[in-house]
Phi, psi and omega in degrees: 000132180291144179293143178292137178284128180297154176300142183279345183149187184295341180273358181295122186289350176286342181275116179249331183218149177215155179225131174256121175247116184225177183268316192226154167304136181089352175299316184296313183297326181288316190261328186215019183300321180293319179295320175301315179301317180295327178287308183296330181294340177251014171099005176292136176275118182242131176248152177245136172231125180244127182288328176234172174252017177064037189290350178251013185275056179210144173268347182273106184287354177285342178271131178284160177298323179296319180293318179298320179299316179297317179299312187287330173294317178297319179296319180294321178294322177294318178296319179301319179301316179297324181276001178083022183253133183257335185247118177232124180242142179239129175274340173062037169286155179297135178300139177066018180230015180293140177231151181278105181214172184289332179294315178294321178300317179296322177299317179293320178301316180301317181290322178297317180292330177284318183283325179058055184283149164280323180237133173250126174263132173198181181286146170283116183281351186263069183226171180292166188291351178298346180296149172296134182300325178298325181293316179299315181298312182299316180300313181296312185291322180296318180293318177297324179293320181292319181215122007260001197296309182294336182284326192268122186295335181272357176264121183049061184297340179273000184264017177109173180290145182301150175215138179252105175288140183277315183219153167247131174253105184270128178251169179065025178262182185256350184226068181293147177242354182222125178243131182243121175280117182248024182303326184288344179239016188299318183295321177291323176300316179297318179298322177298317178294322181290343174298339177272067187297328181293343182252013185242128174280266178267116177297320179297321179294320179295316178303314182297315181294314186288330176296338178265321194253347191250026183277346181231133175247139188238140183221152166259117189269123185236125174276117183249014178277000000 
């Protein structure tokens, strides 16, 4: 049997659905917002799943974790709207406390089976330790959830009907195999990132930096079928 040809990029007409599994609000906009925009602009259904609500993402200790979580969920929903995404789900695990366990894997399996993606976006877990620990955990667990767990009907049978994801596009890794030019959607990508106002210092400074640095998004493309 001939090997399946990998997707050529976000414009590949074989891609009908995609799911982003990340750790925190603003991860998607930082790493793959332009690619998401290119997909949704041609009608691909893209869902977002966040393992935490970023409840510790503040230097101002006067804000409670609960308040930060509410703020950052609203910001993520606003950013999703800009990126053309209608479904955003939050698992609401504590920020910076994610652990690799079977319970988290089952939660991811349930979302994969509900979303039924052709492409799963998540973190590349094979990176140096400078990485945020939540990112490493999410990358490892999401890939394990996609293959073989979400595919196999006897694995987590109460988590929905089986689904076989075709590819995982891992971002923030050290050995990308796929580069996407997102210059044509760069301004909308920047607006999506700026929706995360609690995480933004100077909006003008971010615009200036991203117009220079955020024109290409890079992924390690993995066939998980």
